[in-house]
C-alpha positions as CSV (number, residue, x, y, z in Angstrom):
1,M,74.5,156.9,55.2
2,S,72.2,154.4,56.7
3,I,73.1,152.8,60.1
4,R,71.4,149.5,61.1
5,A,71.3,149.4,65.0
6,L,70.6,146.7,67.5
7,I,69.6,147.5,71.2
8,V,70.6,145.0,73.9
9,D,69.6,145.4,77.5
10,D,67.8,143.1,80.0
11,E,65.8,146.1,81.3
12,P,62.8,146.9,79.1
13,L,62.8,150.5,80.2
14,A,66.4,150.9,79.3
15,R,65.7,149.5,75.8
16,T,62.8,152.0,75.5
17,G,65.1,154.8,76.5
18,V,67.7,154.0,73.8
19,R,64.9,153.5,71.2
20,Q,63.4,156.9,72.0
21,L,66.8,158.6,71.7
22,L,67.4,156.9,68.3
23,D,64.0,158.1,67.0
24,S,65.5,161.5,66.5
25,V,68.5,160.2,64.5
26,E,67.3,160.0,60.9
27,E,69.9,157.8,59.4
28,V,69.6,155.1,62.1
29,R,67.2,152.2,61.6
30,I,66.6,149.8,64.5
31,V,66.8,146.2,63.2
32,G,66.1,144.5,66.5
33,E,66.1,144.4,70.3
34,A,67.4,141.7,72.7
35,G,66.7,141.3,76.4
36,D,69.5,138.8,77.1
37,G,72.9,137.7,75.9
38,P,72.0,134.6,73.9
39,E,69.3,136.5,72.0
40,A,71.8,139.3,71.3
41,V,74.3,136.8,69.8
42,R,71.6,135.4,67.6
43,L,70.5,138.8,66.3
44,I,74.0,140.0,65.7
45,E,74.7,136.9,63.6
46,D,71.4,136.9,61.8
47,E,70.9,140.6,61.3
48,A,74.5,141.8,61.0
49,P,73.9,145.3,62.4
50,D,76.3,148.1,61.9
51,L,76.0,149.4,65.5
52,V,75.1,147.7,68.8
53,F,74.1,149.4,72.0
54,L,75.2,146.7,74.4
55,D,74.4,146.6,78.2
56,V,77.5,145.5,80.1
57,Q,75.8,144.0,83.1
58,M,73.2,141.3,82.2
59,P,72.4,138.1,84.1
60,E,73.7,134.7,82.7
61,M,75.6,136.3,79.8
62,S,77.1,139.8,80.2
63,G,77.8,142.2,77.4
64,L,81.5,141.3,77.4
65,E,80.6,137.6,77.1
66,V,78.4,138.4,74.1
67,V,81.5,139.9,72.5
68,R,83.4,136.7,73.3
69,E,80.7,134.5,71.9
70,V,80.2,136.4,68.7
71,G,84.0,136.9,68.2
72,V,85.9,140.1,68.2
73,D,86.5,140.1,64.5
74,R,82.7,139.6,63.8
75,M,81.5,142.1,66.3
76,P,79.8,145.3,64.9
77,L,80.8,148.7,66.2
78,T,79.8,148.6,69.9
79,I,78.6,151.3,72.2
80,F,78.6,149.9,75.7
81,V,75.7,150.9,78.0
82,T,77.0,150.6,81.6
83,A,76.4,151.5,85.2
84,Y,80.1,151.0,86.0
85,D,81.9,153.3,88.3
86,E,84.5,155.9,87.3
87,Y,87.5,153.6,87.6
88,A,86.0,151.2,85.1
89,L,84.9,153.9,82.8
90,E,88.5,155.1,82.6
91,A,89.5,151.8,81.2
92,F,86.9,152.1,78.4
93,D,88.2,155.6,77.7
94,A,91.8,154.3,77.6
95,H,90.8,151.8,74.9
96,A,88.8,154.4,72.9
97,L,85.6,152.4,72.9
98,D,82.6,154.5,73.5
99,Y,80.2,154.0,76.4
100,L,77.0,155.5,77.8
101,L,76.5,155.8,81.5
102,K,73.0,155.0,82.9
103,P,70.8,157.1,83.0
104,I,71.8,158.2,79.6
105,D,72.3,161.9,79.0
106,E,71.0,163.2,75.7
107,A,74.0,165.3,74.9
108,R,76.3,162.4,75.7
109,F,74.2,160.2,73.5
110,A,74.4,162.6,70.6
111,E,78.2,162.6,71.0
112,A,78.3,158.8,71.0
113,I,76.3,158.8,67.8
114,D,78.6,161.3,66.1
115,R,81.6,159.1,67.0
116,A,79.9,156.0,65.7
117,R,79.0,157.8,62.5
118,T,82.6,158.9,62.0
119,Q,84.0,155.4,62.8
120,L,81.6,153.7,60.4
121,Q,82.5,156.1,57.6
122,R,86.1,155.5,58.1
123,A,85.5,151.7,58.3
124,E,88.3,151.2,60.8
125,A,87.4,147.6,61.3
126,E,90.8,146.3,62.3
127,D,91.4,149.2,64.7
128,L,88.0,148.6,66.3
129,S,88.7,144.9,66.7
130,D,91.9,145.7,68.5
131,R,90.0,148.0,70.9
132,L,87.5,145.3,71.7
133,R,90.3,142.9,72.4
134,A,91.8,145.4,74.8
135,V,88.6,145.7,76.7
136,L,88.2,142.0,77.0
137,D,91.8,141.7,78.2
138,R,91.1,144.4,80.7
139,Y,88.1,142.6,82.2
140,A,89.4,139.0,81.7
141,T,88.0,136.6,84.3
142,E,89.4,133.4,85.9
143,E,87.2,131.5,83.5
144,D,89.0,133.0,80.5
145,E,92.3,132.0,82.0
146,A,91.0,128.4,82.3
147,E,89.8,128.5,78.7
148,D,93.2,129.6,77.5
149,T,94.7,126.3,78.7
150,S,92.4,124.4,76.3
151,D,94.6,125.6,73.4
152,E,97.3,123.2,74.6
153,E,94.9,120.1,74.6
154,E,94.8,117.6,71.8
155,P,91.7,117.8,69.6
156,L,88.7,116.0,71.0
157,E,88.4,112.6,69.3
158,R,85.5,111.0,71.0
159,F,82.6,112.1,73.3
160,T,81.4,110.5,76.5
161,V,77.6,110.3,76.6
162,R,75.9,109.7,79.9
163,S,72.3,108.5,80.1
164,R,70.3,107.2,83.0
165,K,71.1,103.6,82.2
166,R,74.6,103.6,80.7
167,I,77.7,105.5,79.7
168,Y,78.9,105.1,76.2
169,F,81.2,106.7,73.6
170,V,80.7,108.4,70.3
171,E,83.6,108.8,67.9
172,A,84.0,112.4,66.6
173,D,84.5,111.1,63.1
174,E,81.0,109.6,63.2
175,V,79.3,112.9,64.1
176,Q,77.9,114.7,61.1
177,W,77.0,117.9,63.0
178,L,76.5,119.3,66.5
179,E,73.4,121.2,67.4
180,S,72.8,123.4,70.4
181,E,69.8,122.3,72.6
182,G,69.5,124.6,75.6
183,D,72.1,123.6,78.2
184,Y,73.1,120.6,76.1
185,V,74.6,119.9,72.7
186,A,73.2,117.1,70.5
187,L,75.7,115.0,68.5
188,C,73.9,114.1,65.3
189,D,75.2,111.1,63.3
190,G,72.4,111.2,60.7
191,E,70.2,108.7,62.5
192,E,70.4,109.4,66.2
193,K,71.0,112.4,68.5
194,H,73.3,111.9,71.6
195,L,73.0,114.6,74.2
196,I,76.1,115.8,76.1
197,R,76.4,118.6,78.7
198,A,78.6,121.2,77.0
199,T,78.6,124.6,75.3
200,M,79.1,125.3,71.6
201,K,82.0,127.6,72.4
202,E,83.8,125.0,74.4
203,L,83.4,122.4,71.6
204,T,84.4,124.9,68.9
205,E,87.7,125.3,70.8
206,R,88.3,121.6,71.5
207,L,87.3,120.0,68.2
208,D,89.7,119.6,65.3
209,A,89.4,122.9,63.3
210,E,90.3,121.2,60.1
211,R,87.3,118.9,60.2
212,F,84.7,120.8,62.4
213,L,83.4,124.2,61.3
214,R,81.0,126.5,63.1
215,V,78.5,127.8,60.6
216,H,75.8,129.2,62.9
217,R,75.3,129.9,66.6
218,S,73.5,126.6,66.9
219,Y,75.5,124.4,64.5
220,I,79.0,123.0,64.1
221,V,79.4,120.8,61.1
222,N,81.8,118.0,60.2
223,T,83.0,119.2,56.8
224,N,83.5,115.6,55.7
225,Y,79.7,115.1,55.7
226,V,78.8,118.3,53.8
227,T,77.6,117.2,50.4
228,E,76.1,120.4,49.0
229,L,75.9,124.2,49.6
230,R,72.9,126.2,48.3
231,P,73.3,130.0,48.4
232,L,70.5,131.9,50.1
233,D,70.0,135.6,50.7
234,H,72.5,138.0,52.3
235,G,75.5,135.7,52.3
236,T,73.8,132.7,54.0
237,Y,73.7,129.2,52.7
238,R,71.8,126.0,53.2
239,L,74.2,123.1,53.8
240,I,73.0,119.6,52.9
241,M,74.5,116.9,55.1
242,E,75.2,113.4,53.9
243,C,72.1,112.1,55.6
244,G,70.0,114.7,53.7
245,T,69.4,117.1,56.6
246,P,69.5,120.8,55.6
247,L,71.2,123.2,57.9
248,K,71.1,127.0,57.4
249,T,74.2,129.1,58.0
250,S,74.2,132.6,59.5
251,R,75.9,135.8,58.2
252,G,78.0,136.0,61.3
253,Y,79.9,132.8,60.2
254,R,80.0,133.7,56.5
255,E,83.8,133.7,56.5
256,N,83.9,130.1,57.8
257,V,81.6,128.9,55.1
258,E,83.5,130.7,52.4
259,A,86.7,129.1,53.7
260,L,85.0,125.7,53.3
261,I,84.1,126.6,49.7
262,G,87.6,127.8,49.1
263,A,89.1,124.6,50.5
264,D,86.9,122.5,48.3
265,G,87.4,124.6,45.2
């Protein structure tokens, strides 16, 4: 059995420590390392690892926020690496998700690998998803509670774009795709890009799910403007938009793309 692993920690020495411990595990192959949350999300979506060693406490985007961004159902088997106190660790134990306490003990690491190996062999995907949800619920923040209220809002029908000289509006129906650009999101109508201050996660929740589909960490497409899908490797596709622009999907959003194909077929 081959296990493809990803190491996520903002501390280089911590990543080195996990890498050295994994060197002695023959069936594990490291497919990447990430030093922050956004890079972790990208690698999880692009590499689709079987196992992630995920630091809980990272600046800007914590390990738990990585889980939220990727989505519980798409998250690989996760071993949290944490410096939390005993009270917090009890919560992880209660939800049966494994963790490693810094500094990592070799015997404890071997035990975690054994558990991961067993869980992957059993392929208890639904059960693991439930456990991840339980952990997120346990450490829910005020921001999460605010986001929950967005479910009651009407789908976003137009965007307010603010520039130095003017404020104007862009109708959602006119946007072919949305593209992440740092702290902004670009609304692309095939000719121009209109920058708004927002996050992809926020827009995914607020846009009409019957028209707008997230196909990559960086792209949300208006399905009305997708004219062609070209299969690539490992379950990814190249979408051709009405204006001719190609957009590549990622494996992490494969189900979304397949749902689009199913709806059209």
